[in-house]
N, C-alpha and C positions, 0 to 999 in steps of 0.2 A: 808416273801417274797411276791412280787407282781406277780399276774398272770393276764391274759387277762380275765376280768370278762365278757366281751361281748361274747367271745368264749365259756366260761363256760355256761353262761345262754342259749345261742343259741343251744349248744349241748344238754343241758337238755330238752329244749322245743322241739327240733327236735324229740326227743324220747318220747315226751309226758309224761315225768316223773315229779313228783312234787319234791319240795325241800326235803320233808320228805323222799321220796323214795331214793333220792341220798344220804341223810344223813345216812340212814340205810345201803345202799350198801357200803358206805365208812366207816361205823362204827364210825361216828362222830355225834355230836349234830346237830339238825336243825339250831341252831343259827350259827354254824360254816359255814354251806352252805349259809345261809342268808348273813353273813358277807363277804364270798368269792364273792358272786354275787354283793354285793353292793359296796365293797371297793377294792376287789381283793387281800386282805391280807389273806394269809394262812401259815400254818407251813409246814415244809418239809414233815412230815408224811401225812398231808392232801393233799399236792400236789401229792405225790406218789399214794394215794388212788384215787384221781380224775383222774389221768392219767390212772390208771388201769381200772376204771369203764367206762370211756368214750373212752378208747383205743386211747388216744391222747398222743403222747410222751410228757413227762414233759417239755422238752426243747421247744417244740412248744408253750405250755402254757406260759412259761416264755419269750420266744422270742417275741411273739405277744404283751405281756405286755410292753416290753422294747420299741418296736416301737410306741405303743400308748403313752407312757410316754414322748417321744420326742416332742409330739405336733402334732396336726392335720395339714394336708396340707390345705392351704387357697384357696379360690376360685381364687384369683389372681394368685397363683402359678400354679394351674391347667390350667387356661386360658393361661398363658405364655408358659407352657410346650406344650400344644396342638398347639399353634401358631408356635412354633419352629419346632415341629414335622411335621406339614403340610408344612411349608416353606422348610424344608429339603427334603420332598417328591417331592414338586414342582421343586426344584433344580435338583433332580435326574432325574425327567421326562424331564426337559429342556435339561439337559446334554445328555441324551440318544437320544432325538429327534435331537439335534444339530449334533451328531456324528453318527446317524443311518446309513448313507450311507457308513460308514467305518467299520461297524460291520458285522460279519458273521450272517447268518440267525439264527443260534443257539444262538449266543450272544445276538442278538436282542430279540429273544423269551424269553430267561432267564431274561434279563433286564426288559422287560415289565411285566413278571410274578412277579418278585420281587416287582416292583413298584405297581402293582395291589394289591398284598397281603398286602403291607404296607398301602395302602389307605384303604383297607377293615379293617385292624387292627385299624387304626386311627378312622374310623367311628364307629366301635364297642366300642372303648374306649370312644369316645364322647357320644355315646348312653348310656353306662354304667354310666358315670359321670352324665349325665342328669337324668337318672332314679333314681340314689341315691340321687340327689338333689331334687327330686320330680317334675322335670320339665316335665316329661312324665310319663305315667303309662302303 
């Protein structure tokens, strides 16, 4: 079965463990851990052992792998999603601005807070994407 090899390797490196240490803790060969990190292929027993050693539910190791197998999100898809998100937020802002005189002070306050939080979320998302793409450090 396939597991998320990136999650496995990062979990090991976070703990400053060598592959040999993980192999000993899981009671498997070093080659088994090397294969798991390079291809993501493991047996059910190895999956259970890795799950126990790293305290990661086996379903999480498997689910993450399924998401990765479906393919990576392209830059164009990210760009389009961010544009749609920002346009939706601008539309919300324009709508609230247009009907502001008809809203109670509480409704206006809540609306502006929601819009502000969504803008903050968008810029955090944009910053995260830029960081992962190496555009900022």
